matplotlib code that plots the C-alpha trace (Angstrom):
import matplotlib.pyplot as plt

x = [-7.4, -8.8, -11.5, -14.2, -15.9, -19.3, -22.1, -25.5, -28.4, -26.0, -23.9, -20.2, -20.1, -16.9, -16.7, -13.7, -12.9, -10.1, -9.4, -12.5, -15.2, -16.5, -15.1, -16.8, -19.1, -19.0, -21.4, -20.0, -17.3, -19.8, -19.8, -23.2, -24.5, -24.8, -26.0, -24.1, -26.0, -23.3, -22.1, -23.1, -23.8, -26.7, -27.2, -29.5, -28.3, -30.8, -33.6, -31.6, -30.9, -27.2, -25.9, -22.3, -21.5, -18.2, -18.1, -15.8, -13.3, -10.6, -10.8, -10.5, -14.2, -16.7, -20.4, -22.5, -26.3, -28.4, -32.2, -32.4, -30.7, -28.3, -25.0, -22.2, -18.9, -16.0, -12.4, -10.5, -7.1, -7.1, -3.7, -3.2, -1.4, 1.9, 2.1, 5.0, 5.8, 7.4, 9.9, 7.1, 5.0, 7.9, 8.2, 4.5, 4.9, 7.7, 5.4, 2.8, 5.3, 4.9, 1.8, -0.5, 1.0, -0.9, 2.2, 4.0, 1.2, 1.5, 5.3, 5.2, 2.6, 4.6, 7.8, 6.0, 4.7, 8.1, 10.0, 7.7, 7.8, 11.6, 11.7, 8.9, 6.7, 4.4, 1.4, 2.4, 3.2, -0.3, -1.9, 0.2, -0.5, -4.2, -4.3, -2.4, -4.8, -7.9, -6.3, -5.5, -8.9, -10.5, -8.6, -9.7, -13.3, -13.2, -11.6, -14.3, -17.0, -15.7, -15.5, -11.7, -10.3, -8.0, -5.3, -5.5, -3.3, 0.4, 2.2, 5.7, 8.0, 9.1, 7.3, 3.6, 1.0, -0.1, -3.5, -2.8, -5.2, -5.4, -7.1, -6.2, -8.3, -9.8, -10.9, -9.3, -12.4, -11.6, -8.1, -9.4, -12.0, -9.7, -6.9, -9.2, -11.0, -7.9, -7.6, -11.4, -11.5, -8.6, -10.7, -13.5, -10.8, -9.8, -13.4, -14.1, -11.0, -12.2, -15.6, -14.1, -11.7, -14.5, -16.6, -13.8, -11.3, -8.5, -5.7, -4.9, -8.0, -6.9, -3.5, -5.1, -7.1, -4.1, -1.8, -4.4, -4.9, -1.1, -0.5, -3.4, -2.6, 1.0, -0.4, -2.6, 0.5, 0.2, 3.3, 3.4, 3.2, 1.2, -2.6, -2.7, -0.3, -2.6, -5.5, -3.4, -2.2, -5.8, -7.0, -4.0, -3.7, -7.4, -6.7, -4.5, -2.3, 1.0, -0.9, -1.4, 2.3, 3.3, 0.9, 2.5, 6.0, 5.0, 4.0, 7.5, 9.1, 6.9, 7.9, 11.6, 11.2, 9.5, 12.1, 14.9, 13.1, 12.4, 15.2, 13.0, 15.4, 12.8, 10.4, 13.1, 13.2, 9.5, 9.6, 12.2, 10.0, 7.0, 8.8, 9.5, 5.8, 4.8, 7.2, 6.2, 2.5, 3.0, 4.8, 2.0, -0.9, -2.4, -2.5, -3.6, -6.4, -7.7, -10.9, -10.1, -12.2, -14.5, -14.6, -17.3, -15.3, -12.2, -14.1, -15.8, -12.4, -10.7, -13.6, -13.4, -9.7, -10.0, -12.8, -10.8, -7.7, -9.8, -11.2, -7.8, -6.5, -9.6, -8.8, -5.3, -6.3, -8.8, -5.8, -3.5, -3.8, -3.6, -1.3, 0.0, 3.0, 2.4, -1.2, -0.2, 3.0, 1.3, -0.2, 3.1, 4.7, 2.2, 2.5, 6.3]
y = [-9.8, -8.0, -5.4, -4.1, -0.8, 0.3, 2.8, 1.5, 3.6, 6.6, 4.6, 3.6, -0.2, -2.2, -5.9, -7.8, -11.2, -13.7, -16.3, -18.4, -16.4, -13.0, -12.2, -8.9, -6.3, -2.7, 0.2, 3.6, 2.0, -0.1, -3.9, -5.4, -8.9, -11.1, -14.6, -17.4, -19.5, -21.8, -20.0, -16.5, -14.3, -11.8, -8.7, -5.7, -2.1, 0.6, -1.6, -2.5, -6.2, -7.0, -10.4, -11.3, -14.4, -16.1, -19.3, -17.6, -16.2, -18.8, -17.5, -13.8, -12.9, -11.6, -11.3, -8.3, -8.5, -5.5, -6.0, -9.2, -7.5, -9.2, -10.3, -7.8, -9.6, -7.7, -8.7, -9.0, -10.3, -13.9, -13.5, -12.5, -9.1, -9.0, -6.4, -4.6, -5.6, -3.4, -4.7, -4.8, -6.8, -9.3, -9.7, -10.4, -13.0, -14.6, -15.0, -16.7, -19.6, -20.9, -19.2, -22.2, -24.2, -23.7, -24.6, -21.5, -19.3, -20.9, -20.7, -17.0, -16.3, -18.1, -16.3, -13.0, -13.6, -14.9, -12.0, -9.3, -11.2, -11.2, -7.5, -6.5, -9.0, -11.8, -9.7, -6.9, -9.5, -11.0, -7.5, -6.5, -9.6, -9.4, -5.8, -6.9, -9.8, -7.6, -5.0, -7.6, -9.2, -5.9, -6.1, -9.7, -8.8, -6.0, -8.2, -10.8, -8.1, -7.3, -11.0, -11.1, -14.5, -14.4, -16.7, -15.5, -13.5, -13.7, -12.2, -11.1, -10.9, -7.3, -6.0, -6.4, -8.4, -9.0, -10.0, -12.0, -12.1, -14.4, -11.9, -8.4, -5.3, -3.7, -0.2, 2.5, 2.4, -1.2, -0.1, 2.7, 0.5, -2.4, -0.1, 1.7, -1.3, -2.5, 0.8, 0.9, -2.6, -1.3, 1.6, -0.8, -2.6, 0.7, 1.7, -1.8, -1.5, 1.9, 0.4, -2.6, -0.4, 1.6, -1.6, -3.5, -0.8, -3.0, -1.0, -3.8, -2.9, 0.8, -0.5, -2.4, 0.7, 3.0, 0.4, -0.3, 3.4, 4.1, 1.2, 2.0, 5.7, 4.9, 2.7, 5.6, 7.8, 8.8, 6.8, 3.7, 0.8, 1.7, 1.8, 5.6, 5.6, 3.4, 5.8, 8.8, 7.0, 6.0, 9.6, 11.2, 9.0, 9.4, 13.0, 12.1, 15.2, 16.3, 17.3, 13.6, 12.8, 15.8, 14.7, 11.2, 12.7, 14.9, 11.8, 10.4, 13.5, 13.3, 9.6, 10.5, 13.3, 10.9, 8.2, 10.7, 12.1, 8.7, 6.7, 4.3, 2.5, -0.1, 2.7, 4.1, 0.7, 0.8, 4.4, 3.4, 0.5, 2.8, 5.4, 2.8, 1.9, 5.5, 6.0, 2.8, 3.6, 7.1, 5.8, 3.4, 5.7, 5.9, 2.1, 1.2, -1.5, 0.2, 2.2, 5.7, 7.5, 10.2, 13.5, 12.3, 9.2, 11.2, 13.4, 10.5, 8.6, 11.6, 12.1, 8.4, 8.7, 11.8, 10.2, 7.1, 9.2, 11.4, 8.4, 7.0, 10.4, 10.8, 7.5, 8.6, 12.0, 10.4, 8.9, 11.9, 13.0, 9.5, 8.9, 5.8, 6.9, 4.1, 5.3, 8.9, 8.2, 8.0, 11.5, 12.9, 11.5, 13.2, 16.5, 16.5]
z = [-14.8, -17.8, -18.0, -20.5, -20.0, -21.4, -20.7, -19.8, -18.5, -18.4, -15.9, -16.3, -16.2, -15.8, -16.4, -14.9, -16.2, -16.5, -19.2, -18.3, -16.5, -15.3, -11.9, -10.9, -12.4, -11.2, -11.8, -10.9, -8.8, -6.8, -7.2, -8.2, -7.9, -11.0, -11.7, -13.5, -16.1, -17.5, -20.6, -19.6, -16.6, -16.1, -14.1, -13.8, -14.2, -13.4, -14.8, -17.9, -18.4, -19.0, -20.1, -20.7, -22.8, -21.8, -23.9, -26.5, -23.9, -24.8, -28.4, -27.2, -27.6, -25.0, -25.9, -24.6, -24.7, -23.5, -23.1, -25.2, -28.2, -30.6, -29.1, -29.7, -29.7, -28.3, -29.0, -25.7, -24.7, -23.6, -21.9, -18.3, -18.4, -16.7, -14.0, -12.5, -9.0, -6.4, -3.8, -1.3, -3.7, -4.2, -0.5, -0.2, -3.0, -1.1, 1.8, -0.4, -1.0, 2.5, 3.9, 3.3, 6.2, 9.5, 11.4, 10.0, 11.4, 14.8, 14.8, 13.8, 16.5, 19.1, 18.1, 18.3, 21.8, 23.0, 21.4, 23.0, 26.3, 26.2, 25.6, 28.0, 29.9, 29.0, 30.0, 27.7, 24.9, 25.1, 25.0, 22.1, 20.1, 20.8, 19.5, 16.4, 15.7, 16.1, 13.8, 11.0, 11.5, 10.5, 7.2, 6.7, 7.3, 4.8, 2.2, 2.6, 2.3, -1.2, -2.1, -1.9, -0.9, 2.1, 3.4, 7.0, 9.4, 9.9, 12.9, 12.0, 15.2, 16.0, 12.9, 13.4, 11.5, 7.9, 6.4, 3.3, 0.4, -2.7, -5.0, -6.0, -5.4, -8.4, -7.1, -5.0, -2.8, -1.9, -0.9, 1.3, 3.1, 3.6, 4.9, 7.3, 8.7, 10.6, 12.6, 12.9, 14.6, 16.7, 17.8, 18.9, 21.0, 22.6, 23.4, 24.8, 27.0, 28.4, 29.2, 30.9, 32.8, 34.4, 35.0, 36.8, 37.8, 36.5, 34.9, 32.5, 30.4, 30.3, 29.2, 26.3, 25.3, 25.2, 23.6, 20.8, 20.2, 20.0, 17.6, 15.3, 15.3, 14.3, 11.5, 10.3, 9.5, 5.8, 5.0, 2.7, 3.3, 6.5, 6.3, 6.3, 3.4, 1.4, 2.1, 1.0, -2.1, -3.2, -2.7, -4.3, -7.4, -8.0, -8.6, -11.6, -11.1, -9.6, -6.5, -5.7, -6.1, -4.0, -1.3, -1.2, -1.1, 1.7, 3.6, 2.9, 4.4, 7.4, 7.9, 7.7, 10.3, 12.6, 12.1, 12.9, 15.9, 17.5, 16.1, 14.2, 11.8, 10.7, 9.7, 7.4, 5.6, 5.2, 3.8, 1.2, 0.1, 0.0, -2.0, -4.7, -4.6, -5.1, -8.1, -9.8, -9.4, -10.7, -13.8, -14.5, -13.5, -17.0, -17.3, -13.8, -13.5, -10.4, -10.8, -9.2, -6.6, -7.9, -6.0, -3.7, -2.9, -2.2, 0.3, 2.0, 2.3, 3.8, 6.3, 7.3, 7.8, 10.0, 12.1, 12.9, 13.7, 16.0, 17.8, 18.7, 19.8, 22.0, 23.8, 24.4, 25.6, 28.0, 30.0, 29.5, 33.1, 34.6, 37.6, 35.9, 33.7, 31.2, 30.5, 30.1, 28.1, 24.6, 24.9, 26.1, 23.0, 20.8, 22.6, 22.5]

ax = plt.figure().add_subplot(projection="3d")
ax.plot(x, y, z, "-o")
ax.set_aspect("equal")
plt.show()
């Protein structure tokens, strides 16, 4: 995907396009609506009329018209830029080779339920899978909000879930919102579990609330490729300084300490993949196609992150003094 930037009505306008058409238009990092009229698209920016002619895109020309002025032709690349792929990105690409078959989704879901039931019980397996599906559905809903095509949810046995998209994100803000919507939907599940527990006095609903809070809180750790790591990366690399890199590396050290303390070997593998992701993105930070967060966006993203974290911790604290050892276990782990 290519991009052209211009200033209109004292606003920074970014036009994203491929070899044939305009894909998205952003004004100050916010997507705006535009209309297609065959050979061109039109939009309004702070009362200013903007039209983009695309009939010459195959020849490497993009036409810009502001307020019915003469067309200004801009030379653009008509080749799709080659992007560096991390190991995690290659793994996601491998999944895309077979993700279209619905039978694969069903097989992975069945394997997940069977695997967790073998380790624990079928009741626990169903609760765990339900929490994972709600979490990933939050990511899917956020992708669709930004107009990103999705391929659905895939459950990976003994690992978790994955919401797969067809398109790439174009702003750091999209990365933050998509990453946080999974834990946010998980928080809704936890709160609903608490309500149903008091309405029915059935401890299974309390178990769902605590399990959802624990899973989502773990996912909010500032470690790539977890959701919290994506939020930290988006904020950090928007700073365009060594402070951002140091913040990401601090997250890596935190992850290694947690892995050592609790013996989480799988998390170590994730951390190694995430470390390569950080280094590759740092090397290409000056050529990234992602629109960075401004200072306001960085603050709002951090506040949203803290709010979701506090919500899950509050649910776990609510059952910290429970006579049921399972319900009080997550809080004991956090306080250890």
